[in-house]
C-alpha positions as CSV (number, residue, x, y, z in Angstrom):
1,M,94.5,113.0,146.6
2,P,96.4,110.3,148.2
3,L,97.1,107.3,146.3
4,T,95.3,104.3,147.0
5,W,95.7,100.7,146.0
6,R,93.8,97.4,146.5
7,N,96.4,94.9,145.2
8,E,95.6,92.9,148.5
9,T,92.0,92.1,147.2
10,R,91.4,88.8,146.7
11,F,89.9,87.9,143.5
12,K,86.7,85.9,143.6
13,R,85.4,83.9,140.7
14,P,82.0,85.8,139.6
15,Q,79.0,83.6,140.2
16,A,76.8,86.1,138.2
17,I,76.9,89.4,136.1
18,A,78.4,91.7,138.8
19,P,75.5,94.1,140.1
20,R,75.6,97.8,139.5
21,I,76.4,98.6,142.8
22,T,75.9,102.6,143.7
23,P,77.3,103.4,147.1
24,P,75.3,105.8,149.2
25,R,75.6,109.5,148.0
26,P,76.5,112.2,150.5
27,E,73.5,114.6,150.6
28,N,75.8,117.6,149.1
29,F,76.3,115.7,145.8
30,F,72.8,115.6,144.8
31,V,72.8,118.8,142.7
32,T,76.4,118.4,140.8
33,Y,76.5,115.0,140.1
34,A,80.1,115.2,141.4
35,F,79.8,111.9,143.5
36,E,78.8,110.1,140.2
37,T,81.4,111.5,137.8
38,R,84.0,110.8,140.1
39,R,83.3,107.1,140.1
40,R,83.8,107.0,136.3
41,R,86.8,105.8,134.6
42,T,86.7,106.1,130.6
43,F,89.7,104.6,128.7
44,A,90.5,103.2,125.3
45,I,93.1,100.1,124.6
46,I,95.7,101.0,122.2
47,S,98.2,98.8,120.5
48,H,99.9,97.5,117.2
49,P,97.9,94.8,115.9
50,D,98.4,91.3,117.4
51,A,100.0,92.9,120.7
52,G,97.3,91.1,122.8
53,K,95.0,94.1,123.1
54,T,91.7,92.0,122.6
55,T,92.9,89.0,125.0
56,L,93.7,91.8,127.7
57,T,90.1,93.4,127.0
58,E,88.8,90.1,127.6
59,K,90.5,89.3,130.7
60,L,89.7,92.9,132.3
61,L,86.1,92.0,131.8
62,L,86.5,88.5,133.4
63,F,87.9,89.7,136.4
64,S,85.6,92.8,136.9
65,G,82.7,90.0,136.9
66,A,81.2,91.4,133.4
67,I,81.5,88.1,131.7
68,Q,81.6,84.6,133.2
69,I,84.2,82.4,131.2
70,A,87.1,83.6,128.9
71,G,86.9,83.8,125.3
72,S,83.5,85.4,125.5
73,V,85.2,88.5,123.6
74,K,87.4,87.0,121.5
75,A,88.1,89.4,118.6
76,R,85.6,91.6,120.2
77,K,82.8,89.4,120.7
78,A,81.8,91.5,123.7
79,T,80.0,93.8,121.3
80,R,78.8,91.2,118.6
81,H,76.1,93.4,117.8
82,A,78.6,95.6,115.9
83,T,82.1,93.8,115.3
84,S,83.2,90.3,114.3
85,D,80.2,88.1,114.6
86,W,78.7,90.2,111.6
87,M,81.4,91.1,109.4
88,E,83.0,88.0,107.5
89,I,86.0,90.1,106.4
90,E,86.9,90.1,110.1
91,K,87.0,86.5,110.5
92,Q,89.0,86.0,107.4
93,R,91.5,88.4,108.2
94,G,91.5,88.0,112.0
95,I,91.7,91.8,112.5
96,S,89.3,94.4,114.2
97,V,87.9,97.0,111.8
98,A,85.7,99.0,114.1
99,S,86.2,100.0,118.1
100,S,83.7,98.6,120.2
101,V,82.2,99.9,123.7
102,M,82.0,97.8,127.0
103,Q,80.8,99.1,130.4
104,M,81.7,97.2,133.6
105,V,81.7,97.8,137.3
106,Y,84.6,97.2,139.5
107,R,85.1,98.3,143.4
108,D,82.2,100.4,143.0
109,H,83.6,102.3,139.8
110,V,82.0,102.3,136.5
111,I,84.5,101.6,133.8
112,N,83.7,102.4,130.3
113,L,86.3,100.5,128.1
114,L,86.8,101.3,124.4
115,D,88.6,98.7,122.6
116,T,90.0,100.2,119.0
117,P,91.3,98.5,115.9
118,G,95.0,98.0,115.9
119,H,95.4,98.0,112.0
120,K,96.7,101.1,110.5
121,D,94.1,101.1,107.5
122,F,91.3,101.9,110.3
123,S,93.3,104.5,112.5
124,E,90.6,107.2,111.8
125,D,88.3,105.3,113.9
126,T,90.8,105.0,116.8
127,Y,91.7,108.7,116.6
128,R,88.1,109.8,116.9
129,V,87.9,107.1,119.9
130,L,90.9,108.9,121.6
131,T,88.8,112.1,121.8
132,A,86.1,110.4,123.7
133,V,88.3,109.0,126.4
134,D,90.2,110.3,129.6
135,S,93.4,108.0,129.5
136,A,94.9,105.0,127.2
137,L,95.7,101.7,128.1
138,M,98.8,101.1,125.8
139,V,99.5,97.1,125.4
140,I,103.3,96.3,124.1
141,D,104.2,93.0,122.6
142,A,107.4,92.5,125.0
143,A,109.1,90.7,122.1
144,N,108.7,93.5,119.3
145,G,108.7,96.6,121.3
146,V,107.1,99.9,120.0
147,E,105.7,99.1,116.6
148,A,104.4,101.4,113.8
149,Q,100.9,101.8,114.6
150,T,101.5,102.2,118.3
151,R,103.8,105.3,117.4
152,R,100.9,107.1,115.6
153,L,98.3,106.7,118.4
154,I,101.0,107.9,120.9
155,E,101.6,111.1,119.0
156,V,97.5,111.4,119.0
157,C,97.7,110.9,122.9
158,R,100.6,113.2,123.2
159,Q,98.6,115.9,121.4
160,R,96.0,115.8,123.8
161,D,97.9,115.4,126.8
162,T,96.3,111.9,127.5
163,P,97.5,109.6,130.6
164,I,98.8,106.6,129.5
165,I,99.4,103.3,131.5
166,T,101.5,100.9,129.9
167,F,101.2,97.1,129.8
168,V,104.3,95.0,128.6
169,N,102.5,92.0,127.3
170,K,103.8,88.3,126.6
171,M,106.3,88.2,129.1
172,D,105.9,84.0,129.1
173,R,107.4,84.2,125.4
174,E,111.1,84.6,124.5
175,V,111.2,88.6,124.5
176,R,113.5,91.6,124.9
177,D,115.1,92.7,128.1
178,P,112.8,94.9,130.0
179,L,115.5,97.6,130.3
180,D,115.7,97.9,126.5
181,I,111.8,98.1,126.4
182,L,111.7,101.0,129.0
183,D,114.1,102.7,127.2
184,E,112.3,102.3,123.8
185,V,109.1,103.3,125.3
186,E,110.7,106.5,127.0
187,R,112.3,107.7,123.7
188,E,108.8,107.0,121.8
189,L,106.6,108.6,124.4
190,G,109.0,111.3,125.4
191,M,108.3,110.8,128.8
192,P,109.7,108.9,131.7
193,C,108.6,105.3,132.3
194,V,107.8,104.6,136.2
195,P,107.9,100.9,136.7
196,M,105.1,99.5,139.2
197,T,105.9,95.9,138.6
198,W,109.2,94.2,137.4
199,P,109.8,90.8,135.5
200,V,111.8,87.7,136.7
201,G,112.9,85.8,133.8
202,Q,111.1,85.4,130.5
203,G,109.9,82.6,128.2
204,K,110.1,79.1,129.6
205,T,112.2,80.7,132.6
206,F,109.3,83.3,133.3
207,G,109.0,83.1,137.2
208,G,106.9,86.0,137.8
209,I,106.5,89.7,138.8
210,I,107.8,91.8,141.6
211,N,105.3,94.6,142.8
212,L,107.4,97.2,143.7
213,R,105.1,98.9,146.2
214,T,104.0,95.9,148.1
215,Q,107.4,94.2,147.3
216,V,105.7,91.1,147.1
217,M,106.5,88.6,144.1
218,T,103.6,87.0,142.6
219,V,105.2,83.8,141.0
220,F,103.7,82.5,137.5
221,E,102.3,79.3,136.5
222,S,101.0,78.8,132.9
223,G,97.4,78.3,132.2
224,S,94.5,80.7,131.2
225,E,92.3,79.0,133.7
226,R,94.2,80.1,136.7
227,L,92.8,83.3,138.1
228,P,94.5,85.9,140.3
229,H,94.1,84.3,143.7
230,D,95.7,80.9,142.3
231,F,99.1,82.6,141.9
232,D,101.4,81.9,144.8
233,A,103.2,85.0,146.5
234,M,106.4,85.3,148.2
235,A,107.8,88.4,150.2
236,L,111.1,90.1,149.2
237,S,111.8,89.9,152.7
238,E,113.1,86.1,152.1
239,P,115.7,86.6,149.2
240,A,117.3,83.2,150.2
241,A,113.9,81.5,149.4
242,L,113.8,83.5,146.1
243,Q,117.2,83.0,145.0
244,K,117.0,79.3,145.8
245,R,113.9,79.1,143.8
246,F,114.7,81.2,140.5
247,G,118.5,81.2,140.7
248,Q,120.4,82.9,138.4
249,D,116.9,84.7,137.0
250,W,116.2,86.2,140.4
251,D,119.8,87.7,140.6
252,T,119.7,89.2,137.2
253,A,116.0,90.6,137.6
254,L,117.2,92.3,140.9
255,E,120.1,94.0,139.5
256,S,118.0,95.3,136.4
257,M,115.1,96.3,138.8
258,E,117.6,98.4,140.9
259,L,118.9,99.8,137.6
260,A,115.4,100.7,136.5
261,T,114.1,102.2,139.5
262,G,117.5,104.1,140.2
263,A,117.0,105.7,136.7
264,S,113.3,106.4,136.9
265,P,111.6,109.2,139.0
266,T,109.3,108.2,141.6
267,F,105.5,108.1,140.5
268,D,103.9,111.5,140.6
269,R,100.1,111.4,140.0
270,E,100.1,115.2,138.6
271,A,103.0,114.2,136.0
272,F,100.9,111.2,134.9
273,L,97.6,113.1,134.7
274,A,99.3,115.8,132.8
275,G,100.5,113.0,130.4
276,K,104.3,113.3,131.1
277,Q,104.7,110.1,133.3
278,T,103.6,106.7,132.5
279,P,103.5,103.7,135.0
280,V,104.8,100.4,133.7
281,F,103.4,96.8,134.4
282,F,104.5,93.7,133.0
283,G,102.6,90.5,132.7
284,S,101.0,87.7,130.3
285,G,97.2,88.6,129.5
286,V,96.6,85.3,128.0
287,N,97.7,83.6,131.3
288,N,95.6,86.0,133.2
289,F,98.9,87.2,135.1
290,G,99.8,90.8,135.9
291,V,96.4,91.7,134.6
292,M,94.7,92.4,138.0
293,E,97.6,94.9,138.6
294,V,96.4,96.7,135.4
295,L,92.7,96.6,136.5
296,D,93.6,98.1,140.0
297,A,95.3,100.6,138.4
298,L,92.7,102.0,136.0
299,V,90.6,102.5,139.1
300,D,93.4,104.0,141.4
301,L,95.5,105.8,138.8
302,A,93.4,106.9,135.7
303,P,91.5,110.0,135.8
304,S,87.8,110.5,136.3
305,P,85.8,112.9,133.9
306,G,87.4,116.2,133.4
307,P,86.2,119.5,131.8
308,R,85.6,119.5,128.1
309,T,86.2,122.5,125.7
310,S,82.9,123.8,124.0
311,S,83.2,126.7,121.4
312,F,80.2,128.5,119.7
313,V,79.9,131.8,117.3
314,V,78.2,134.9,118.6
315,N,78.2,137.5,116.1
316,K,81.0,136.0,114.2
317,Q,83.0,135.7,117.1
318,P,84.1,132.4,118.6
319,V,83.5,132.1,122.3
320,I,85.2,129.4,124.2
321,K,83.7,127.8,127.5
322,Q,85.1,125.3,129.9
323,V,82.1,122.5,130.5
324,Q,82.4,120.8,133.8
325,P,81.5,117.1,134.3
326,D,79.1,117.9,137.3
327,D,77.3,120.6,135.4
328,D,73.7,120.6,135.5
329,A,72.8,120.6,131.9
330,F,73.2,117.6,129.9
331,S,75.8,117.6,126.9
332,G,77.6,115.0,124.9
333,V,79.4,114.5,121.7
334,V,78.9,111.9,118.9
335,F,82.2,110.3,118.5
336,K,81.2,107.2,116.5
337,V,78.1,106.2,114.3
338,Q,77.5,102.4,113.7
339,A,74.9,101.5,110.9
340,N,73.0,98.1,110.9
341,M,74.1,97.2,114.3
342,D,70.8,95.0,114.4
343,A,70.4,93.5,110.9
344,N,67.0,92.4,111.7
345,H,65.9,96.5,112.2
346,R,68.7,98.3,110.3
347,D,69.1,100.4,113.2
348,R,71.9,103.1,113.7
349,I,73.5,103.7,116.8
350,A,75.1,107.1,117.6
351,F,78.0,106.3,120.1
352,V,77.6,109.7,122.6
353,R,80.4,110.5,125.1
354,M,78.8,112.4,127.9
355,A,80.5,115.7,129.0
356,S,78.4,117.0,131.4
357,G,74.8,116.4,133.5
358,K,72.8,113.6,133.9
359,Y,70.7,111.3,131.3
360,T,67.6,110.0,132.3
361,P,64.9,108.3,129.9
362,G,62.5,110.4,128.3
363,M,64.4,113.6,128.3
364,K,64.5,115.9,125.4
365,L,67.4,116.0,122.9
366,K,68.7,118.3,120.8
367,V,71.1,118.2,117.6
368,M,73.2,121.4,118.0
369,R,74.2,121.4,114.5
370,T,70.8,121.3,113.0
371,A,68.6,123.0,116.1
372,K,66.4,119.8,115.8
373,E,65.0,117.6,118.6
374,L,66.7,114.1,118.7
375,R,64.1,111.5,119.2
376,P,65.9,108.2,119.6
377,T,64.1,104.8,119.6
378,S,66.0,103.6,122.3
379,V,68.9,104.7,124.5
380,V,71.4,101.8,125.4
381,T,74.8,101.4,127.6
382,F,76.7,98.6,126.7
383,M,77.7,95.5,129.0
384,S,79.8,93.0,127.7
385,Q,77.8,90.7,125.3
386,R,74.2,92.6,125.8
387,R,73.0,96.3,125.3
388,E,70.8,97.4,128.3
389,A,68.5,100.2,128.2
390,V,70.0,103.2,129.9
391,L,68.2,104.1,133.5
392,E,70.7,106.8,134.0
393,A,73.9,108.0,132.7
394,Y,76.5,110.6,133.9
395,A,79.7,112.4,132.4
396,G,82.2,109.9,131.1
397,D,79.5,107.2,130.4
398,I,79.3,106.0,126.8
399,V,75.6,105.8,125.5
400,G,74.1,104.7,122.4
401,F,71.2,106.6,120.5
402,T,69.3,104.5,118.3
403,T,68.2,106.7,115.3
404,H,67.4,106.4,111.8
405,G,69.2,109.3,110.5
406,G,69.8,113.2,111.2
407,V,73.1,112.7,113.5
408,Q,76.3,112.6,112.0
409,L,80.2,112.3,113.7
410,G,81.2,115.2,115.6
411,D,77.5,116.3,116.6
412,T,76.9,118.0,119.9
413,I,73.9,116.8,121.6
414,T,72.3,118.7,124.6
415,D,69.2,118.9,126.8
416,G,68.5,122.4,124.8
417,S,69.3,124.5,127.7
418,V,72.9,125.2,126.8
419,N,74.6,126.6,123.4
420,L,77.7,124.4,122.9
421,L,79.5,123.1,120.3
422,F,82.3,120.5,121.3
423,T,85.3,120.5,118.9
424,G,88.5,118.3,118.3
425,L,86.9,115.0,116.4
426,P,89.5,114.9,113.4
427,F,88.6,113.8,109.7
428,F,91.9,113.1,108.0
429,A,92.0,113.9,103.9
430,P,92.2,110.7,102.2
431,E,95.3,109.5,100.8
432,M,93.8,107.1,98.3
433,F,90.6,107.3,96.1
434,T,88.9,104.7,94.2
435,T,85.6,105.3,91.7
436,V,82.5,103.5,92.4
437,I,80.9,101.2,89.5
438,L,77.4,99.6,90.4
439,K,77.1,96.5,88.6
440,N,73.3,96.5,88.5
441,P,71.9,100.0,87.8
442,L,68.7,98.9,89.3
443,R,70.4,99.0,92.9
444,T,71.0,102.5,92.8
445,K,68.7,103.5,95.3
446,Q,70.4,101.0,97.6
447,L,73.9,102.0,96.7
448,Q,73.1,106.0,97.5
449,Q,71.6,105.1,100.9
450,G,74.5,102.6,101.7
451,L,76.9,105.2,100.6
452,A,75.3,108.0,102.7
453,Q,75.1,105.9,105.7
454,L,78.9,104.5,105.6
455,G,80.0,108.0,104.8
456,E,78.3,109.5,108.0
457,E,79.5,106.4,110.1
458,G,83.0,107.4,109.2
459,A,83.6,103.7,107.6
460,I,85.0,105.7,104.5
461,Q,84.8,109.2,103.1
462,V,82.1,109.4,100.4
463,F,82.8,112.3,97.6
464,R,80.0,113.4,95.1
465,P,81.5,115.5,92.2
466,E,79.7,118.7,91.7
467,M,79.6,118.0,88.1
468,G,78.0,114.7,88.4
469,G,79.3,111.3,87.6
470,N,80.4,108.5,89.9
471,M,80.7,108.6,93.5
472,L,84.3,108.5,94.9
473,L,85.7,106.8,97.9
474,G,88.4,108.2,99.9
475,A,90.3,106.2,102.4
476,I,93.5,106.0,104.5
477,G,94.2,102.5,103.7
478,Q,92.9,99.8,101.0
479,L,91.6,97.4,103.5
480,Q,88.8,100.1,104.0
481,F,87.7,99.9,100.5
482,E,87.5,95.9,100.7
483,V,85.2,96.5,104.2
484,V,83.0,99.2,102.5
485,Q,82.6,96.8,99.1
486,Y,81.6,93.8,101.5
487,R,79.1,95.7,103.6
488,L,77.5,97.3,100.5
489,K,76.7,93.7,99.0
490,G,75.8,92.2,102.5
491,E,73.8,95.0,104.2
492,Y,72.5,97.0,101.2
493,D,72.4,94.3,98.3
494,A,74.5,96.6,96.1
495,D,77.2,94.9,94.5
496,I,80.0,97.2,93.3
497,R,83.5,97.0,91.7
498,L,85.8,99.6,92.4
499,E,88.2,101.3,89.7
500,S,91.5,103.2,90.3
501,S,90.7,106.8,90.5
502,Q,93.2,110.0,89.2
503,Y,92.7,111.8,92.4
504,T,95.4,111.2,95.3
505,G,94.3,113.6,97.8
506,A,91.7,116.2,99.0
507,R,91.7,119.4,100.8
508,W,88.5,120.9,102.3
509,I,88.1,124.5,101.3
510,T,86.8,127.8,102.8
511,A,87.0,131.5,102.1
512,D,86.5,134.8,103.7
513,T,83.9,135.7,101.4
514,P,81.1,134.0,99.5
515,Q,82.3,135.5,96.3
516,Q,85.9,134.1,96.7
517,L,84.6,130.6,97.4
518,K,82.3,130.9,94.2
519,D,85.2,132.2,91.9
520,F,87.4,129.5,92.9
521,V,84.6,126.9,92.3
522,N,83.9,128.5,88.7
523,A,87.9,127.9,88.1
524,Y,88.0,124.3,89.3
525,P,84.3,122.9,88.5
526,Q,86.0,119.8,87.7
527,R,87.7,119.4,90.9
528,M,85.0,120.3,93.3
529,A,83.2,117.6,95.3
530,R,81.3,117.3,98.6
531,D,81.5,114.8,101.3
532,A,79.1,113.2,103.5
533,A,78.9,116.2,105.5
534,N,78.0,118.0,102.5
535,T,81.2,120.1,103.0
536,L,83.1,121.1,99.7
537,A,86.4,119.7,99.0
538,Y,89.1,120.1,96.3
539,L,90.1,117.0,94.5
540,C,93.7,117.0,93.5
541,T,96.0,114.6,91.4
542,S,99.3,115.5,92.9
543,P,101.0,117.9,96.1
544,Y,101.5,120.4,93.5
545,D,97.7,121.1,92.5
546,V,97.0,122.4,96.2
547,R,100.4,124.8,95.9
548,L,99.6,126.1,92.4
549,A,95.7,127.0,93.4
550,Q,96.9,128.5,96.5
551,E,99.3,130.6,94.5
552,R,96.3,131.5,91.9
553,F,93.9,132.0,94.8
554,P,95.7,133.2,97.8
555,K,92.4,134.1,99.5
556,I,91.2,130.4,99.7
557,H,91.9,128.3,102.9
558,F,92.9,124.5,102.1
559,H,92.4,122.2,105.1
560,P,93.8,118.6,105.9
561,L,91.2,118.2,108.6
562,R,87.8,118.6,108.1
563,E,87.2,119.9,111.5
564,H,89.3,122.6,111.0
565,A,87.0,123.7,107.8
566,G,84.1,123.2,110.0
567,L,85.3,125.9,112.4
568,A,86.2,128.2,109.6
569,L,82.7,127.6,108.1
570,Q,81.2,128.4,111.3
571,S,83.6,131.9,111.6
572,A,82.3,132.9,108.0
573,G,79.0,132.5,108.9
C-alpha cells in the first residue's frame, strides 16, 4: 500500500466535538466489514514516568478535535470516571495507577488511544494493555534517553512484534545530542531508527524541526497556546536564510542530520509493521510542537487491526485458529476490568478489545469461559471526558460492558456462533506478599467483596489459603498495596492494615493427572492457595522451595505466568 502523508493539512481550531464522520462505503464492503476495520487505529502510549506521556495524550486529543482546551486530560482526566479525579493517592503522588481508554476521530479514521501507567509498580496493567493494541507510541525524555521502565515495555512489545513509533520529547529543554539518543534507542530496541523529523538546536536555542519528507523546517516558538498552524515554516531550498536565522545551530543540525540519514535505512513499511524498524519524531509536547506530525503518522503508518490467534481444546487436543478482523462473527477479549468507575452505581466495566465482527445494541453475547450469556446493563465507548452508548463498533475498537460480575480478565466474549478462546493475557507471579488484617471484624463481608472485585480487576493478586486464615495480597511493587488499602477503605468501607508475610513468591501449578495434583496438595497443604480466578498456586519462601518441590514431584508443572497454567488446565481437562 503506498505511503501517504497529510503534513500539508492546515490545523483548524475545533469549534465543537469532532463529529464521527463515516465516509460512504463501497457496496462490496458491506459483508466483511473490511471498510470499517481498515479505518481503525488502536495504539498504546508507553514511557517511563515523567517523560511527557500524559501531556502528549492531551495534545493528540486536542488536535483531533476530541477536546476543546488543553488541560482537559491532565493526569488522565479524559477518563475521569476511572482515574485521577476519583483516587486521592494519584493526586498526592502525581502518577497514573491505571490505564485509560480514549477514542477520537481524525481524518476519517477512528483512533483508539490507550494511556498506560508509567510507574513500574503498575507494569502488569500496562502489559495487559499492550496485548490489546496493534501498535505503540513510545515517548522518550530527550534529556534522560531510554529509562528503566521503558526498557521493560520495549521488551513486551518486542515479544509481540508490536510496531513502535518513537517520539523524542522535551526538545525545548537542555537535552542530549539527538545522535546519541538515536544510538541508544537502536541498542535498546534492537532495531534501526529512521528519523522522520530532525531538531535544530535544543533548550533555549531550540529552533524547530526539519521534516525530512517535505524538506521544510517548522520554526519553534514557545507557548502552549500556539496551535500547529501558528508556527512558521521555511523551505530548505533557502539555506542562506536558514543559516542567517539560526547560525551555528543550523550548521550543526545539518551535519548531524546528514550523518543520521546516511547511517539509517530508508523507511520500509513492512519492516516497521513487523517490529523491525521504528520511525522517530522530535518535538515538545507541552508546546504543541512536533505533535501534529505524530498524529498524522499514526494514521498513515500505524497498522489497522490484524488477525488474532485463538485456541481451544477439542478432544483434549489444542486447535489453533486465526480470527480475521473482518469475519462476520463478533468476538473480543477482556483485557481490563475496572470496579466502581461510577461511585453512585458501584458499577464494573469490562474493557473488551474487539477482534472481529460488528457490535450492535441488544445483540446476544456469551462468555466462553463459563458458557453463560453476558447481559450488560449498558455498553459504552470512550470519548474524551464522557462515556457514550455504543451504536456500532468494529474490530479494533475498545468497548466497555457494564456488568455486576461474571466477567474476568482474559475472558473471551463472542456472539455465540463461534467457539473461540483468545490467549496471551499475562498474569505474572507476584514478587511481594502481605497479610490482610481487618481492623473491624464486622466489615468482613465488605472486605471479601472488595478483595474479590479488586482481584478480578487485576489491581492486586489475592490469594486465599486452602487451610484457612487471613487473605494474602501479592504484588509486583509496594505502591500496589497502598492503592488497594486506600480503595478498600474508600470504596468498600473496609479499613485494613497490612502485615509482612513469610512468602516471597508463588507458582501456579498443574499436573498431568488429578491424582498427581492431589498427592502434591496433600504433601504441602500449608502452602496451597487459590487466586481470584480460583487457580491453585504454590506459595514459596525462597527460590529453593520450588526447586526442592520440583525434585520431589517431577510430574508437577510450576508456572510463573497464570496464562500458561490456564492453558495446561484446558489440555488436562
